[in-house]
Legacy VTK file of the C-alpha trace (Angstrom):
# vtk DataFile Version 3.0
C-alpha trace
ASCII
DATASET POLYDATA
POINTS 540 float
-0.063 0.277 -0.041
2.704 2.422 0.697
4.476 1.555 -2.800
1.470 2.675 -4.198
1.406 6.143 -2.476
4.846 6.333 -3.360
3.985 5.687 -6.918
1.697 8.733 -6.859
4.166 11.439 -5.635
6.744 9.616 -8.287
4.172 9.993 -11.330
3.560 13.815 -10.039
7.485 14.452 -9.686
8.191 12.837 -13.186
5.189 14.821 -15.063
6.164 18.089 -13.334
7.048 20.230 -16.365
3.906 18.611 -18.149
1.583 19.836 -15.434
3.100 23.189 -15.893
2.670 23.595 -19.329
-0.841 22.411 -19.500
-1.335 25.034 -17.084
-0.347 27.851 -19.275
-2.196 26.481 -22.166
-5.589 26.857 -19.851
-4.346 29.979 -18.402
-3.563 31.544 -21.650
-7.087 30.542 -23.054
-8.788 32.396 -20.510
-12.294 31.796 -21.736
-14.906 33.154 -19.557
-18.197 31.585 -18.412
-20.292 29.376 -20.530
-17.826 30.185 -23.546
-14.937 28.296 -22.692
-14.715 26.183 -25.876
-10.576 25.845 -26.396
-10.760 24.949 -22.986
-13.168 21.923 -22.723
-11.747 20.823 -25.825
-8.428 20.676 -24.824
-9.339 18.580 -21.616
-11.788 16.347 -23.606
-8.990 15.469 -25.819
-6.389 15.054 -23.149
-8.468 12.601 -21.163
-9.361 10.846 -24.363
-5.522 10.441 -25.062
-5.452 8.925 -21.133
-7.609 6.169 -21.831
-10.642 7.961 -20.310
-14.363 7.582 -22.075
-15.539 11.142 -22.457
-19.113 12.152 -22.909
-18.906 15.916 -24.326
-21.600 18.761 -23.705
-22.886 16.889 -20.816
-25.936 17.642 -19.247
-26.826 19.731 -22.555
-23.763 22.242 -21.971
-21.600 22.773 -24.322
-18.710 23.271 -22.735
-18.985 20.456 -19.900
-17.889 16.819 -19.925
-17.717 13.914 -17.993
-15.033 11.687 -18.345
-14.905 7.953 -16.770
-12.014 5.511 -16.605
-12.586 1.957 -14.744
-10.245 -1.044 -13.549
-12.954 -3.586 -12.864
-15.581 -3.187 -9.962
-14.640 -0.925 -7.170
-15.860 2.430 -5.327
-16.520 5.519 -7.816
-14.313 8.464 -6.864
-15.218 12.034 -8.749
-13.869 15.266 -9.131
-13.690 17.713 -11.449
-11.925 20.571 -13.273
-13.060 24.424 -13.567
-11.512 26.443 -16.296
-13.496 29.564 -16.599
-12.014 32.870 -16.518
-13.192 36.588 -15.413
-14.120 39.267 -17.829
-12.007 42.219 -17.286
-9.177 40.929 -15.982
-6.790 40.284 -18.769
-3.160 40.446 -17.383
0.112 38.987 -19.022
2.381 36.998 -17.056
4.736 39.800 -16.117
5.901 41.932 -13.175
3.921 45.284 -14.770
0.484 45.777 -15.257
-0.281 45.228 -19.112
-2.928 42.796 -20.769
-1.910 39.959 -22.973
-0.671 40.417 -26.340
-3.149 41.650 -29.049
-5.774 41.920 -26.380
-8.018 44.654 -24.538
-7.508 44.698 -20.541
-11.143 43.956 -20.579
-10.755 40.444 -21.856
-11.118 37.537 -19.677
-8.148 36.409 -17.107
-7.633 33.911 -14.655
-7.821 35.350 -11.250
-8.594 32.159 -8.558
-6.817 30.868 -11.073
-9.180 28.185 -12.074
-6.815 27.278 -14.941
-4.328 25.741 -12.101
-7.526 24.656 -10.303
-7.924 22.305 -13.240
-4.703 21.092 -13.873
-4.142 20.286 -10.147
-7.255 18.033 -10.043
-6.473 16.546 -13.424
-2.768 15.747 -12.090
-4.028 14.120 -9.224
-6.658 11.729 -10.968
-3.834 11.094 -13.761
-1.675 10.309 -10.649
-4.149 7.896 -9.227
-4.954 6.383 -12.800
-1.754 5.252 -13.191
-1.013 4.108 -10.029
-4.249 1.787 -10.112
-2.978 0.550 -13.596
0.348 -0.297 -12.024
-0.833 -2.074 -8.702
-4.217 -3.085 -10.024
-6.271 -1.148 -7.586
-9.932 -1.911 -8.552
-12.223 1.225 -9.023
-13.762 3.884 -11.313
-12.280 7.344 -11.453
-15.311 9.807 -12.590
-13.691 13.527 -13.673
-15.951 16.334 -14.831
-15.501 19.470 -16.939
-17.338 22.063 -14.637
-17.911 25.527 -16.958
-18.875 28.623 -15.650
-18.173 28.202 -11.836
-18.363 32.117 -11.358
-21.685 31.788 -12.392
-22.139 28.927 -10.071
-23.287 27.274 -13.555
-22.645 23.572 -14.414
-22.626 21.730 -10.901
-26.272 22.389 -10.019
-27.365 21.208 -13.750
-24.906 17.945 -13.514
-26.645 17.186 -10.079
-30.095 17.574 -11.140
-29.554 15.513 -14.192
-28.303 12.422 -11.928
-24.529 12.830 -12.950
-23.229 12.397 -9.570
-25.604 9.794 -8.045
-23.130 7.091 -8.510
-20.377 8.285 -6.819
-18.859 7.013 -3.330
-16.869 9.892 -2.616
-15.871 13.403 -4.304
-12.554 15.471 -4.223
-12.914 19.410 -4.810
-9.871 21.352 -4.803
-9.773 25.318 -4.728
-6.766 27.472 -4.711
-6.678 29.591 -1.418
-8.711 33.067 -1.671
-9.066 33.956 1.431
-7.576 33.333 4.909
-7.230 31.436 7.302
-8.569 28.595 4.446
-5.035 28.124 3.162
-3.400 24.866 3.138
-6.396 23.008 4.827
-9.418 21.681 4.509
-12.946 22.937 5.484
-14.323 21.516 8.641
-17.797 22.537 9.413
-18.534 26.051 7.795
-18.909 25.193 4.294
-20.059 27.497 1.693
-23.642 28.947 1.535
-26.509 29.113 -0.940
-26.288 30.866 -4.203
-28.964 31.989 -6.423
-28.978 34.010 -9.317
-31.255 35.468 -12.208
-31.288 37.251 -14.918
-34.214 40.018 -15.487
-35.102 41.112 -18.797
-36.838 44.055 -19.697
-38.429 44.482 -23.122
-40.247 47.564 -24.752
-42.389 46.144 -27.241
-45.259 49.121 -27.490
-43.601 52.512 -27.573
-46.561 53.556 -29.633
-48.770 53.320 -26.816
-46.688 55.517 -24.364
-49.350 58.375 -23.084
-47.230 61.142 -25.204
-47.380 59.309 -28.824
-48.705 61.871 -31.317
-51.863 60.323 -33.466
-50.621 62.731 -36.414
-46.902 61.168 -37.235
-46.417 58.564 -39.754
-44.039 56.865 -37.621
-44.433 55.588 -34.230
-41.542 57.428 -32.280
-42.290 61.270 -33.744
-39.420 63.234 -33.284
-41.973 66.079 -32.209
-42.979 63.790 -29.367
-41.455 62.812 -25.946
-39.983 59.277 -26.713
-41.217 56.357 -24.257
-38.886 55.683 -21.410
-38.313 51.964 -22.865
-35.738 49.148 -21.417
-32.737 51.005 -20.377
-34.902 52.962 -18.025
-36.095 50.065 -16.788
-32.973 48.454 -15.794
-31.636 51.560 -14.409
-34.736 51.830 -12.229
-34.470 48.278 -11.113
-30.579 49.001 -10.099
-31.564 51.847 -8.074
-34.501 50.245 -6.412
-32.574 47.203 -5.496
-29.526 49.128 -4.031
-32.301 51.290 -2.027
-33.876 48.342 -0.675
-30.937 45.939 0.048
-31.053 46.382 3.797
-34.823 45.653 3.648
-34.078 42.216 2.454
-32.298 40.616 5.053
-30.860 41.373 8.585
-27.486 42.875 8.300
-26.176 40.873 11.442
-24.702 38.105 9.092
-22.472 37.697 6.227
-24.436 37.789 3.151
-23.817 39.359 -0.306
-25.863 40.690 -3.656
-24.116 41.869 -6.659
-25.387 43.019 -10.032
-24.118 43.529 -13.660
-25.925 45.233 -16.473
-25.402 42.407 -19.343
-27.518 44.702 -22.198
-28.519 48.096 -22.263
-30.909 48.243 -25.208
-29.255 49.075 -28.785
-31.094 52.354 -28.535
-29.521 54.750 -31.233
-29.396 58.454 -31.262
-32.657 58.693 -32.828
-36.069 59.108 -31.189
-35.983 55.281 -30.488
-36.636 53.859 -27.158
-34.281 51.009 -25.920
-35.751 47.884 -27.036
-34.445 45.293 -24.565
-32.141 45.441 -21.586
-30.912 42.975 -18.989
-29.522 42.940 -15.182
-28.243 40.066 -13.743
-28.350 39.417 -9.827
-25.958 37.032 -7.815
-26.748 36.630 -4.175
-24.904 34.670 -1.294
-27.044 33.831 1.792
-26.848 31.055 4.514
-30.043 29.461 3.888
-32.385 28.661 0.642
-35.063 30.735 2.834
-33.452 33.689 2.672
-32.429 33.723 -0.930
-36.219 33.284 -1.596
-36.784 36.412 0.552
-34.472 38.569 -1.375
-35.746 37.268 -4.731
-39.431 38.314 -3.515
-38.218 41.966 -3.122
-36.250 41.859 -6.546
-39.325 40.567 -8.218
-41.679 43.329 -6.667
-38.771 45.697 -7.868
-38.763 44.501 -11.738
-42.397 44.816 -11.779
-42.348 48.530 -10.389
-39.356 49.189 -12.632
-41.417 47.676 -15.874
-44.177 49.824 -15.151
-42.519 53.223 -14.657
-41.010 52.448 -17.917
-43.672 51.092 -19.933
-42.167 47.753 -20.207
-42.627 44.232 -19.789
-40.553 41.935 -17.638
-39.485 38.203 -17.417
-37.211 36.187 -14.986
-34.601 33.543 -15.941
-32.781 31.380 -13.605
-28.873 31.176 -13.786
-28.417 29.261 -10.789
-30.006 27.546 -7.813
-26.841 26.021 -5.696
-27.280 24.180 -2.540
-25.077 25.230 0.542
-22.470 22.542 1.469
-22.286 19.603 3.942
-19.370 18.723 6.146
-17.627 15.380 6.278
-14.997 15.008 8.996
-13.678 11.842 7.786
-13.008 13.351 4.279
-11.242 16.239 5.909
-8.992 14.667 7.972
-7.970 12.227 5.460
-7.244 14.545 2.919
-5.513 17.055 5.441
-3.260 13.760 6.384
-2.169 13.590 2.681
-1.468 17.199 2.300
0.729 17.059 5.557
2.924 14.252 3.632
2.865 16.087 0.287
3.680 19.541 1.942
2.658 23.263 0.907
3.865 24.951 -1.864
7.629 26.682 -1.225
8.888 29.403 -3.381
12.431 29.104 -5.059
15.024 31.842 -5.535
13.412 32.463 -9.066
9.693 33.168 -7.866
11.541 35.332 -5.051
13.098 37.590 -7.561
9.901 38.261 -9.682
8.029 38.604 -6.487
10.811 41.273 -5.451
10.547 42.654 -9.357
6.591 43.488 -8.886
7.245 45.261 -5.597
9.979 47.334 -7.257
7.818 48.104 -10.125
4.967 49.198 -7.666
7.313 51.703 -6.090
7.482 49.350 -2.923
10.621 48.521 -1.325
11.244 44.695 -2.267
10.950 42.123 0.877
13.783 39.475 1.510
10.527 37.257 1.912
7.904 38.831 -0.138
5.320 35.673 -0.108
2.789 35.576 2.637
4.138 33.161 5.104
0.520 31.447 5.269
0.905 30.306 1.866
3.791 28.181 2.830
2.390 26.945 6.016
-0.136 24.321 6.830
-2.985 24.883 9.273
-4.795 22.349 10.895
-8.551 22.348 9.813
-10.025 22.717 13.515
-7.645 25.452 13.980
-8.765 27.122 10.481
-12.805 26.785 11.424
-12.071 28.319 14.805
-10.334 31.544 12.891
-13.197 31.247 10.386
-15.992 31.282 13.126
-14.633 34.153 15.158
-15.986 36.421 12.545
-19.501 34.761 11.989
-22.616 34.754 14.244
-22.864 31.407 16.465
-26.350 30.473 14.399
-24.782 30.946 10.825
-23.845 27.507 9.421
-22.554 28.400 5.843
-20.304 31.115 4.569
-19.181 32.450 1.271
-20.173 30.699 -1.965
-19.118 28.314 -4.514
-21.218 25.308 -6.104
-18.612 22.562 -5.036
-21.372 22.305 -2.616
-23.500 20.222 -5.106
-21.346 16.887 -4.502
-22.003 17.327 -0.965
-25.114 16.085 -1.084
-24.573 12.921 -3.350
-21.602 11.503 -1.767
-18.978 12.062 1.002
-16.931 15.498 -0.127
-14.075 16.925 0.971
-13.040 20.640 0.009
-9.076 21.053 -0.420
-7.306 24.457 -0.185
-3.608 24.977 -1.028
-1.595 28.127 -1.026
-1.403 30.225 -4.392
1.137 32.964 -4.666
0.538 35.767 -2.605
2.625 38.679 -1.367
3.047 40.379 1.764
2.115 44.070 1.774
3.198 47.036 3.727
1.454 48.271 6.417
-1.714 50.122 4.837
-0.935 48.919 1.517
-3.268 46.903 -0.720
-2.147 45.281 -3.986
-3.934 45.935 -7.155
-5.581 42.911 -8.497
-3.338 42.793 -11.565
-0.644 41.169 -9.229
-2.223 38.048 -8.043
-3.686 37.459 -11.337
0.053 37.558 -13.185
1.562 35.544 -10.282
-1.071 32.858 -11.400
0.304 32.572 -14.592
3.893 32.511 -14.092
5.224 29.170 -13.868
7.776 29.976 -10.960
5.303 31.122 -8.845
2.055 29.005 -9.595
3.544 25.512 -10.449
4.431 24.634 -6.631
0.668 24.934 -5.770
-0.094 22.730 -8.771
2.750 19.832 -7.551
1.191 20.078 -3.825
-2.279 19.963 -4.835
-1.949 17.306 -7.275
-0.215 15.038 -4.956
-2.403 15.650 -2.298
-5.423 14.822 -4.427
-3.886 11.573 -6.014
-2.968 10.559 -2.640
-6.468 10.596 -1.260
-7.833 8.818 -4.064
-5.568 5.960 -3.625
-6.479 5.757 0.357
-10.440 5.776 -0.544
-9.723 2.941 -3.035
-7.529 0.857 -0.823
-8.882 1.650 2.598
-12.623 0.153 2.718
-12.765 0.986 6.232
-12.129 4.484 5.664
-14.544 4.993 2.976
-16.956 3.219 4.749
-16.520 5.446 7.829
-16.945 8.525 5.321
-19.945 7.063 4.058
-21.619 6.430 7.052
-20.879 9.940 8.258
-22.466 11.143 5.032
-25.185 8.550 6.069
-25.993 10.319 9.157
-25.801 13.808 8.260
-27.975 13.650 5.587
-30.741 11.474 7.825
-30.334 8.259 5.738
-28.428 8.966 2.795
-29.954 10.025 -0.562
-33.561 11.263 -0.279
-32.823 10.990 3.841
-34.859 13.237 6.248
-32.178 15.743 6.431
-31.128 15.454 2.587
-31.347 18.487 0.420
-32.029 17.712 -3.094
-31.415 19.563 -6.269
-32.538 22.841 -6.564
-32.073 23.280 -10.707
-35.316 23.228 -12.469
-34.118 25.441 -15.751
-32.166 24.674 -18.557
-28.550 25.423 -18.964
-28.528 29.275 -19.411
-26.226 29.347 -22.416
-28.273 31.479 -24.649
-27.752 34.723 -23.090
-25.067 37.361 -24.339
-21.929 36.445 -22.191
-18.799 37.870 -22.465
-16.622 36.240 -24.998
-13.897 36.209 -27.868
-14.728 37.053 -31.435
-13.659 36.504 -34.866
-13.851 39.761 -37.138
-12.404 40.978 -40.260
-10.215 42.901 -37.671
-8.868 40.219 -36.239
-8.871 36.370 -34.970
-10.049 35.527 -31.966
-9.935 39.201 -30.394
-12.218 40.293 -26.902
-15.501 41.236 -27.862
-14.333 44.810 -26.573
-11.470 45.364 -29.032
-7.993 46.459 -27.916
-7.100 50.182 -28.321
-4.222 51.465 -30.352
-2.421 51.865 -27.225
-2.931 48.309 -26.081
-2.154 47.213 -29.556
1.276 49.280 -29.459
2.271 47.845 -26.087
1.906 44.241 -27.146
3.979 44.804 -29.931
6.594 46.396 -27.861
6.371 43.727 -25.329
7.400 40.736 -27.975
10.506 42.798 -28.885
11.387 44.036 -25.490
12.542 40.871 -23.253
10.467 41.065 -19.944
12.160 40.905 -16.853
10.822 37.510 -15.564
LINES 1 541
540 0 1 2 3 4 5 6 7 8 9 10 11 12 13 14 15 16 17 18 19 20 21 22 23 24 25 26 27 28 29 30 31 32 33 34 35 36 37 38 39 40 41 42 43 44 45 46 47 48 49 50 51 52 53 54 55 56 57 58 59 60 61 62 63 64 65 66 67 68 69 70 71 72 73 74 75 76 77 78 79 80 81 82 83 84 85 86 87 88 89 90 91 92 93 94 95 96 97 98 99 100 101 102 103 104 105 106 107 108 109 110 111 112 113 114 115 116 117 118 119 120 121 122 123 124 125 126 127 128 129 130 131 132 133 134 135 136 137 138 139 140 141 142 143 144 145 146 147 148 149 150 151 152 153 154 155 156 157 158 159 160 161 162 163 164 165 166 167 168 169 170 171 172 173 174 175 176 177 178 179 180 181 182 183 184 185 186 187 188 189 190 191 192 193 194 195 196 197 198 199 200 201 202 203 204 205 206 207 208 209 210 211 212 213 214 215 216 217 218 219 220 221 222 223 224 225 226 227 228 229 230 231 232 233 234 235 236 237 238 239 240 241 242 243 244 245 246 247 248 249 250 251 252 253 254 255 256 257 258 259 260 261 262 263 264 265 266 267 268 269 270 271 272 273 274 275 276 277 278 279 280 281 282 283 284 285 286 287 288 289 290 291 292 293 294 295 296 297 298 299 300 301 302 303 304 305 306 307 308 309 310 311 312 313 314 315 316 317 318 319 320 321 322 323 324 325 326 327 328 329 330 331 332 333 334 335 336 337 338 339 340 341 342 343 344 345 346 347 348 349 350 351 352 353 354 355 356 357 358 359 360 361 362 363 364 365 366 367 368 369 370 371 372 373 374 375 376 377 378 379 380 381 382 383 384 385 386 387 388 389 390 391 392 393 394 395 396 397 398 399 400 401 402 403 404 405 406 407 408 409 410 411 412 413 414 415 416 417 418 419 420 421 422 423 424 425 426 427 428 429 430 431 432 433 434 435 436 437 438 439 440 441 442 443 444 445 446 447 448 449 450 451 452 453 454 455 456 457 458 459 460 461 462 463 464 465 466 467 468 469 470 471 472 473 474 475 476 477 478 479 480 481 482 483 484 485 486 487 488 489 490 491 492 493 494 495 496 497 498 499 500 501 502 503 504 505 506 507 508 509 510 511 512 513 514 515 516 517 518 519 520 521 522 523 524 525 526 527 528 529 530 531 532 533 534 535 536 537 538 539
């Protein structure tokens, strides 16, 4: 058994360069939610090359997939890759702020980064698969492609359509994004409920607006007042919902609601009203009941906004994601394996890069520029105590991520490994481009990938070779759900909607100007900077 565990770590060590290269591919694709076409295609081909059977477009989602590999009868272990980037975060792997070559700064860029999340999980599964072959370990691996995590997109749909129902255990990995959840596993306080909706306002009958003139040959006479239209409805909706936020839920807890205006109507300088506009709301709340209360107020606001602007309105679901469910057996097992592998450690080259960023920002470079927490383990129970210190005692869930969907179908662990983050001088906050850049610089991000891959791989092998341990995790799941799936405490899938892929989500486009450019083109200055950067050697 110890030989098989050593084999996992040997595989990761021997494939470090491949893992690094693969991360660079996905990081540079930087495709955003529901539009991760090249990223998904890359994973599908890689998994097929490794012997997996892959269903493309799983759950009716074009950029999702479900890959399986089996070595005979045995437990089914699940995991996944995410690969969606974030609009407006285009940053080169550099020590200065600039977009990737040839792109607008408003293009997609990996922030967390999901590029390394996916490759780390893939590395762990491939290490386990090769170990299973070497030592004839029985079992089945089920590896998912989960697009649009930033919208909590695919996992609620995969869950509702039964893709997780045969899992015996699942492993969720994420680069750390907040302290104290760094180089540890979640204990009791897992992520909360996430609901999101799209409100669409349409002005279909502007000619019936109260001031329309009967003596004009056109519905929108230049001599008449223009009908307010859809843009006015969205602005009203935005303002009302900001105003009423404190009347939705109590402020004595951690919750959030954010919005973005997706479309603003295609109005012209003519006397035509905006025909269609859309505003998207995303809320993170501790319970489903609280989410429903927020939605009730938003619906009222939409009705008021539509009436005031002579529009009609409709609501489309983007996500309904459940809260998480703890499993101490899985958390302990995975953390013990993280202790074996160790946290990330940054070499001299990474330190020089970090100091270069500090210097370029006008700061005094530090001898040890990385946060010490990124290179330090923290016991899950200790991390839990620190996290709870900021929350009311009754609040059971905090922050949001849709890995929680796996939690209700099998014993699930949430693993966090440190990503590169810099120490800040007192009173200083780094601009967001810094962490985005570090996620694309191999010397800085690769240590996290290696640590996470080894930890995931070891955990899979333990679950397959230690039946008593897996049974303990399943019994805990059974108890926490009041009898397993459909038990008295079990929360079933909430998704009752089709994949929301038809909206105008931000994406790359091909035009006569350029192939694969962002929907917002690069400015002449950005193009000039790109050309200069291809000539001038960067200090990396």
